[in-house]
VORO-498558 format. One record per residue (C-alpha): x, y, z; residue number from 1; residue in one letter. Coordinates in steps of 0.1 Angstrom, whole numbers, padded with zeros to 4 digits. Last residue first. Example, Ala and Ser with C-alpha at 12.3 -4.5 7.8 and 13.67 -1.06 7.14 Angstrom:
<sites>
px py pz kolke dovo
0137 -0011 0071 2 S
0123 -0045 0078 1 A
</sites>
This chain:
<sites>
px py pz kolke dovo
0138 -1107 -0075 485 Q
0168 -1085 -0071 484 N
0160 -1069 -0105 483 Q
0124 -1061 -0094 482 Q
0136 -1045 -0062 481 D
0161 -1023 -0081 480 Q
0132 -1012 -0104 479 L
0110 -1003 -0075 478 W
0137 -0984 -0057 477 G
0145 -0966 -0089 476 Q
0108 -0956 -0094 475 E
0106 -0944 -0058 474 L
0137 -0923 -0063 473 D
0126 -0910 -0095 472 R
0092 -0900 -0080 471 A
0109 -0882 -0052 470 V
0132 -0865 -0077 469 Q
0101 -0854 -0096 468 C
0088 -0839 -0063 467 L
0120 -0821 -0057 466 D
0121 -0808 -0093 465 P
0088 -0791 -0088 464 R
0084 -0762 -0113 463 K
0105 -0775 -0141 462 A
0095 -0812 -0136 461 Q
0058 -0801 -0135 460 L
0061 -0784 -0168 459 R
0076 -0816 -0183 458 R
0047 -0837 -0170 457 K
0054 -0872 -0183 456 D
0075 -0882 -0152 455 T
0046 -0877 -0128 454 L
0015 -0893 -0142 453 E
0038 -0921 -0158 452 G
0051 -0932 -0124 451 R
0016 -0933 -0109 450 L
0005 -0956 -0138 449 Q
0037 -0977 -0135 448 R
0030 -0981 -0098 447 F
0000 -1004 -0103 446 Q
0025 -1030 -0117 445 E
0037 -1039 -0082 444 G
0019 -1022 -0054 443 M
0040 -1039 -0028 442 D
0071 -1022 -0043 441 V
0052 -0989 -0039 440 V
0045 -0998 -0003 439 R
0082 -1003 0003 438 D
0089 -0970 -0013 437 L
0063 -0953 0009 436 A
0083 -0966 0039 435 T
0076 -0998 0058 434 K
0084 -1004 0095 433 G
0051 -1022 0100 432 E
0037 -0992 0120 431 P
0045 -0969 0090 430 D
0079 -0955 0081 429 R
0082 -0921 0067 428 F
0100 -0918 0034 427 M
0071 -0902 0015 426 V
0057 -0884 0044 425 L
0081 -0856 0045 424 C
0072 -0847 0009 423 G
0038 -0836 0018 422 W
0044 -0800 0023 421 A
0014 -0781 0010 420 R
0017 -0744 0006 419 R
0010 -0743 -0032 418 G
0021 -0772 -0052 417 G
-0006 -0795 -0068 416 M
0019 -0822 -0073 415 S
0023 -0826 -0035 414 A
-0015 -0833 -0033 413 K
-0013 -0860 -0060 412 N
0019 -0875 -0044 411 V
0002 -0878 -0009 410 V
-0032 -0890 -0023 409 I
-0015 -0916 -0045 408 H
0004 -0929 -0016 407 L
-0027 -0930 0006 406 L
-0044 -0951 -0020 405 S
-0069 -0936 -0042 404 M
-0104 -0951 -0048 403 G
-0120 -0917 -0046 402 T
-0149 -0924 -0023 401 Q
-0137 -0954 -0003 400 A
-0102 -0940 0003 399 D
-0076 -0967 0001 398 V
-0054 -0973 0032 397 Y
-0024 -0993 0023 396 R
0000 -0965 0033 395 W
-0011 -0968 0070 394 D
0001 -0936 0085 393 P
0016 -0936 0119 392 Q
0012 -0899 0131 391 L
0028 -0884 0161 390 W
0064 -0875 0152 389 K
0056 -0868 0116 388 R
0029 -0844 0126 387 T
0053 -0823 0146 386 F
0067 -0808 0114 385 A
0034 -0793 0103 384 P
0012 -0809 0077 383 L
-0003 -0783 0054 382 R
-0040 -0787 0052 381 A
-0056 -0799 0020 380 G
-0090 -0797 0037 379 S
-0109 -0826 0022 378 V
-0081 -0850 0017 377 L
-0064 -0840 0049 376 L
-0097 -0846 0068 375 H
-0100 -0880 0055 374 R
-0064 -0888 0061 373 W
-0066 -0879 0097 372 V
-0098 -0899 0104 371 L
-0081 -0928 0085 370 R
-0056 -0927 0112 369 T
-0077 -0951 0134 368 D
-0058 -0952 0166 367 G
-0024 -0948 0182 366 G
-0016 -0943 0220 365 A
-0015 -0905 0221 364 Y
-0006 -0896 0257 363 P
-0030 -0885 0284 362 R
-0013 -0861 0308 361 G
-0037 -0833 0302 360 S
-0009 -0810 0291 359 G
-0004 -0831 0260 358 Q
-0040 -0824 0250 357 L
-0036 -0787 0255 356 R
-0005 -0786 0235 355 Q
-0023 -0804 0206 354 L
-0051 -0779 0208 353 S
-0026 -0750 0205 352 K
-0007 -0769 0177 351 Q
-0038 -0770 0154 350 N
-0024 -0784 0122 349 A
-0058 -0795 0113 348 H
-0049 -0832 0108 347 A
-0028 -0831 0139 346 L
-0055 -0817 0161 345 A
-0081 -0843 0147 344 Y
-0056 -0871 0153 343 E
-0049 -0860 0189 342 Y
-0087 -0858 0197 341 A
-0092 -0891 0180 340 Q
-0067 -0907 0202 339 N
-0081 -0892 0233 338 I
-0116 -0904 0224 337 D
-0103 -0940 0219 336 Q
-0085 -0938 0252 335 D
-0118 -0930 0269 334 S
-0126 -0897 0287 333 I
-0135 -0890 0322 332 E
-0099 -0889 0335 331 S
-0088 -0867 0308 330 G
-0110 -0836 0317 329 H
-0088 -0810 0299 328 L
-0081 -0836 0272 327 G
-0118 -0831 0260 326 I
-0109 -0797 0244 325 I
-0095 -0807 0210 324 D
-0122 -0834 0205 323 Y
-0149 -0807 0196 322 E
-0149 -0813 0158 321 H
-0155 -0850 0164 320 Q
-0186 -0844 0187 319 A
-0186 -0849 0224 318 V
-0216 -0866 0237 317 R
-0245 -0859 0262 316 G
-0269 -0889 0267 315 G
-0286 -0881 0300 314 L
-0258 -0899 0319 313 T
-0233 -0874 0302 312 T
-0254 -0845 0312 311 V
-0251 -0855 0349 310 K
-0214 -0859 0346 309 K
-0211 -0825 0330 308 C
-0232 -0811 0358 307 L
-0208 -0823 0384 306 A
-0178 -0811 0364 305 I
-0191 -0777 0357 304 M
-0167 -0755 0377 303 G
-0148 -0741 0348 302 P
-0164 -0740 0313 301 A
-0150 -0759 0284 300 D
-0168 -0791 0294 299 I
-0201 -0774 0298 298 L
-0200 -0756 0265 297 R
-0188 -0788 0246 296 F
-0216 -0807 0261 295 M
-0242 -0781 0250 294 I
-0228 -0784 0215 293 S
-0207 -0758 0199 292 K
-0217 -0751 0164 291 L
-0205 -0767 0132 290 P
-0199 -0742 0103 289 Q
-0215 -0745 0070 288 G
-0232 -0711 0070 287 V
-0252 -0723 0100 286 F
-0255 -0759 0109 285 Q
-0274 -0772 0139 284 P
-0256 -0791 0166 283 R
-0281 -0808 0188 282 L
-0262 -0831 0214 281 N
-0279 -0817 0245 280 V
-0313 -0824 0229 279 D
-0342 -0809 0249 278 A
-0367 -0839 0254 277 G
-0391 -0822 0277 276 H
-0388 -0839 0310 275 N
-0351 -0847 0314 274 E
-0335 -0821 0291 273 V
-0358 -0792 0297 272 L
-0360 -0799 0334 271 D
-0322 -0803 0336 270 L
-0319 -0767 0324 269 F
-0345 -0754 0346 268 M
-0330 -0771 0377 267 T
-0295 -0757 0367 266 K
-0309 -0722 0364 265 M
-0328 -0724 0398 264 S
-0295 -0738 0413 263 E
-0277 -0707 0405 262 S
-0242 -0711 0419 261 D
-0224 -0714 0385 260 K
-0240 -0681 0374 259 D
-0223 -0675 0340 258 R
-0222 -0712 0331 257 I
-0259 -0717 0339 256 V
-0267 -0684 0320 255 R
-0251 -0698 0289 254 K
-0268 -0730 0295 253 V
-0302 -0714 0293 252 V
-0297 -0699 0259 251 T
-0282 -0731 0246 250 T
-0313 -0749 0258 249 L
-0337 -0726 0240 248 P
-0320 -0733 0209 247 T
-0292 -0713 0191 246 S
-0283 -0722 0155 245 G
-0277 -0687 0143 244 T
-0310 -0684 0124 243 G
-0331 -0697 0153 242 D
-0332 -0734 0166 241 A
-0362 -0755 0173 240 K
-0351 -0781 0199 239 N
-0378 -0774 0226 238 V
-0406 -0776 0199 237 D
-0436 -0760 0215 236 A
-0465 -0784 0219 235 G
-0492 -0767 0240 234 H
-0478 -0779 0273 233 Q
-0444 -0768 0262 232 L
-0457 -0733 0257 231 L
-0476 -0731 0288 230 L
-0446 -0743 0309 229 D
-0424 -0716 0293 228 I
-0449 -0689 0300 227 V
-0452 -0700 0337 226 Q
-0414 -0700 0341 225 K
-0415 -0665 0326 224 V
-0440 -0654 0352 223 E
-0421 -0668 0381 222 R
-0387 -0659 0368 221 W
-0393 -0622 0363 220 V
-0373 -0605 0390 219 R
-0348 -0633 0395 218 Y
-0341 -0634 0358 217 W
-0331 -0597 0355 216 D
-0320 -0601 0319 215 Y
-0303 -0628 0298 214 R
-0325 -0655 0315 213 V
-0355 -0637 0298 212 A
-0342 -0650 0264 211 E
-0359 -0684 0275 210 T
-0392 -0669 0265 209 A
-0380 -0658 0231 208 L
-0366 -0693 0226 207 L
-0400 -0708 0234 206 L
-0417 -0684 0210 205 P
-0393 -0694 0182 204 S
-0365 -0672 0171 203 P
-0363 -0660 0135 202 R
-0328 -0645 0136 201 L
-0334 -0619 0107 200 L
-0370 -0610 0117 199 N
-0403 -0628 0112 198 A
-0406 -0644 0146 197 K
-0409 -0681 0144 196 S
-0442 -0699 0147 195 E
-0437 -0729 0170 194 N
-0464 -0722 0198 193 P
-0490 -0715 0170 192 D
-0517 -0694 0186 191 A
-0550 -0714 0186 190 G
-0573 -0700 0211 189 H
-0558 -0718 0240 188 A
-0523 -0706 0231 187 L
-0535 -0669 0230 186 L
-0553 -0673 0264 185 R
-0521 -0689 0279 184 G
-0500 -0660 0266 183 V
-0525 -0635 0279 182 V
-0522 -0651 0314 181 Q
-0485 -0645 0313 180 A
-0492 -0609 0302 179 L
-0516 -0605 0333 178 W
-0489 -0618 0357 177 R
-0463 -0595 0341 176 R
-0487 -0565 0345 175 T
-0492 -0573 0382 174 P
-0455 -0575 0386 173 A
-0446 -0541 0371 172 Q
-0412 -0537 0355 171 D
-0422 -0551 0320 170 T
-0395 -0565 0297 169 M
-0401 -0600 0310 168 Y
-0437 -0603 0300 167 T
-0436 -0579 0272 166 E
-0414 -0603 0251 165 E
-0439 -0631 0256 164 I
-0469 -0610 0248 163 A
-0453 -0596 0217 162 L
-0443 -0631 0204 161 H
-0478 -0643 0209 160 L
-0493 -0612 0191 159 V
-0471 -0618 0161 158 N
-0435 -0602 0161 157 A
-0416 -0593 0132 156 G
-0404 -0560 0146 155 D
-0427 -0539 0124 154 R
-0456 -0559 0135 153 N
-0464 -0595 0122 152 Y
-0495 -0612 0112 151 I
-0491 -0650 0103 150 G
-0508 -0664 0134 149 N
-0534 -0650 0159 148 L
-0562 -0639 0134 147 T
-0585 -0618 0155 146 S
-0622 -0621 0162 145 Y
-0624 -0640 0195 144 H
-0592 -0625 0208 143 I
-0606 -0591 0203 142 L
-0632 -0590 0231 141 K
-0609 -0605 0257 140 E
-0582 -0580 0247 139 F
-0606 -0551 0251 138 L
-0611 -0560 0287 137 I
-0574 -0566 0295 136 A
-0562 -0533 0278 135 R
-0525 -0534 0286 134 E
-0515 -0509 0260 133 H
-0489 -0534 0245 132 S
-0515 -0562 0246 131 I
-0545 -0543 0233 130 A
-0523 -0526 0206 129 L
-0511 -0560 0192 128 H
-0548 -0571 0192 127 L
-0558 -0540 0173 126 A
-0533 -0549 0147 125 T
-0498 -0534 0146 124 Q
-0477 -0531 0113 123 G
-0458 -0501 0128 122 S
-0453 -0483 0093 121 K
-0490 -0483 0085 120 P
-0514 -0498 0111 119 I
-0525 -0533 0104 118 Q
-0559 -0545 0095 117 V
-0568 -0577 0115 116 N
-0601 -0563 0129 115 V
-0612 -0550 0096 114 E
-0633 -0582 0089 113 R
-0655 -0577 0120 112 P
-0669 -0544 0108 111 H
-0705 -0540 0120 110 Y
-0703 -0561 0152 109 V
-0666 -0557 0159 108 L
-0668 -0519 0153 107 A
-0699 -0516 0175 106 Q
-0681 -0534 0204 105 D
-0650 -0515 0199 104 L
-0670 -0482 0203 103 I
-0684 -0495 0236 102 D
-0651 -0507 0248 101 P
-0634 -0472 0245 100 Q
-0598 -0475 0257 99 D
-0585 -0447 0237 98 Q
-0558 -0467 0221 97 I
-0581 -0497 0218 96 V
-0609 -0477 0203 95 A
-0586 -0460 0178 94 L
-0573 -0493 0165 93 H
-0607 -0509 0161 92 H
-0620 -0477 0143 91 T
-0593 -0483 0118 90 T
-0559 -0470 0109 89 I
-0549 -0484 0075 88 A
-0527 -0510 0057 87 R
-0540 -0528 0028 86 G
-0513 -0515 0003 85 S
-0487 -0495 0019 84 E
-0479 -0465 -0003 83 S
-0514 -0448 -0003 82 P
-0517 -0454 0035 81 S
-0551 -0454 0049 80 Q
-0570 -0433 0075 79 A
-0602 -0438 0093 78 L
-0613 -0471 0078 77 I
-0642 -0486 0099 76 A
-0667 -0478 0072 75 T
-0704 -0466 0071 74 P
-0703 -0436 0048 73 H
-0735 -0414 0049 72 R
-0747 -0427 0082 71 Q
-0713 -0428 0096 70 Y
-0709 -0391 0090 69 L
-0739 -0383 0112 68 L
-0729 -0409 0137 67 G
-0694 -0395 0140 66 C
-0707 -0359 0143 65 I
-0728 -0369 0174 64 A
-0699 -0392 0188 63 L
-0676 -0362 0192 62 N
-0650 -0384 0210 61 R
-0620 -0361 0198 60 S
-0604 -0390 0181 59 M
-0639 -0399 0166 58 L
-0645 -0365 0154 57 P
-0610 -0364 0140 56 I
-0611 -0397 0120 55 L
-0647 -0395 0107 54 T
-0637 -0373 0077 53 A
-0614 -0401 0064 52 N
-0578 -0392 0061 51 W
-0552 -0401 0035 50 E
-0519 -0411 0052 49 C
-0482 -0399 0051 48 S
-0487 -0374 0079 47 K
-0510 -0399 0097 46 L
-0480 -0420 0107 45 I
-0460 -0391 0122 44 Q
-0489 -0380 0144 43 E
-0502 -0415 0154 42 L
-0482 -0420 0186 41 R
-0514 -0418 0207 40 M
-0499 -0390 0228 39 A
-0488 -0373 0195 38 R
-0523 -0375 0182 37 L
-0538 -0360 0215 36 T
-0511 -0333 0214 35 R
-0522 -0325 0178 34 R
-0558 -0323 0187 33 Q
-0551 -0299 0216 32 G
-0530 -0276 0195 31 G
-0557 -0274 0170 30 S
-0554 -0293 0137 29 L
-0550 -0276 0103 28 L
-0512 -0285 0100 27 P
-0520 -0322 0107 26 V
-0545 -0323 0078 25 L
-0523 -0347 0058 24 N
-0542 -0358 0026 23 R
-0579 -0357 0025 22 C
-0604 -0385 0016 21 M
-0639 -0381 0002 20 A
-0664 -0406 0014 19 R
-0686 -0380 0033 18 A
-0691 -0362 0001 17 D
-0706 -0328 0005 16 A
-0740 -0325 -0012 15 G
-0757 -0295 0004 14 L
-0773 -0316 0031 13 R
-0738 -0329 0040 12 L
-0726 -0294 0043 11 L
-0755 -0284 0065 10 T
-0750 -0314 0088 9 R
-0713 -0306 0093 8 V
-0720 -0270 0100 7 Q
-0748 -0279 0126 6 E
-0723 -0304 0144 5 F
-0695 -0279 0147 4 N
-0665 -0301 0160 3 G
-0636 -0278 0148 2 R
-0622 -0303 0123 1 M
</sites>
């Protein structure tokens, strides 16, 4: 502890065990030693570790005592955590922190297997430290020995993630340039360009790089663009999404929309699409919810008409769940898409979307109403009053999955009660001028099964007399038609 070489030699001669570990010697350190540990950000970590006798002499750069102890106990482990298996502070870590290339050289020669050991709590390897402490010489030594994939620090970053994030978080231009070179060196030595960060969102390296657009882009764009190009050259998946469904392209398009006059952002966006295969129609699923596509974001943003047209020529499409907004640019959208937009809004009782579509000046011209019924069958949405004005249901439609006709579906849904109001459709006329009663007549003997399902349920009659009345009216109409024949 006090650096007395003769006392250490005497104790070893008398049989002192150089392998013995001690627990939390921080209270016994001198003020200078404690300040040194604090500067190295090791004080709090060491309080929960067991210390090797070599730790303090090496930290104090007392190489004579280090050599004496090393002869008795040749190890690179300077302190280890009893609670975190396999984690320790090694000679490699200390050499990087103190910027001692000669000590690191010896550690790599005699203890190469300990180069990937992680520091307790922080999870950093020696290579993590070399990047964060900007040790260019030591980085070049460590990269040949270190494992580049599958080892993460406390924040879930491997060495590639760390280098990318440090690139755009650093204020100094020379440091950014060096970190961009570090990314290239890591990729050249086998770092996986698609390994996700081990945190909740799990972003890919390319997504991390494009995150730079959220910060001071014009300060860091040269180095970040270099990093993005390097990742793409080494096979980074441009469409790999994180846990929220965001891709590198969705990150960039947010900045494109925010800075409408930024030509560099638009150039970067189009470069990812045209030259690197970024999918403008990618809609990953997260917790069962469809996400907004690139096309949706551009159409819904002001001042993006020119870019929308460009993206359309590159294959951009509007998804079914996004039809409620396409009416805002009606002149660019086909009649079929407008019809589907109306039908989707009606099926989901979305009056706000319907009003936006009506405001576009594009009327509903009729279309494939099976889209509406399919959504109604799944969602059970309550049909609003304005639905009757717009929809033209085809009562003959039979669902391929259930085998139920539209009439069966309407009556079955109505019998379930709750907030659903399907009775309004029973007497509604379809495009041929026929009501549900007319369609029941056309069904012939098949209606007996439907009639039995309704009239035989006494409890249903007590709870829903209106529904039973509809059934009786339909039955009477069918019987009357049979008599007239």
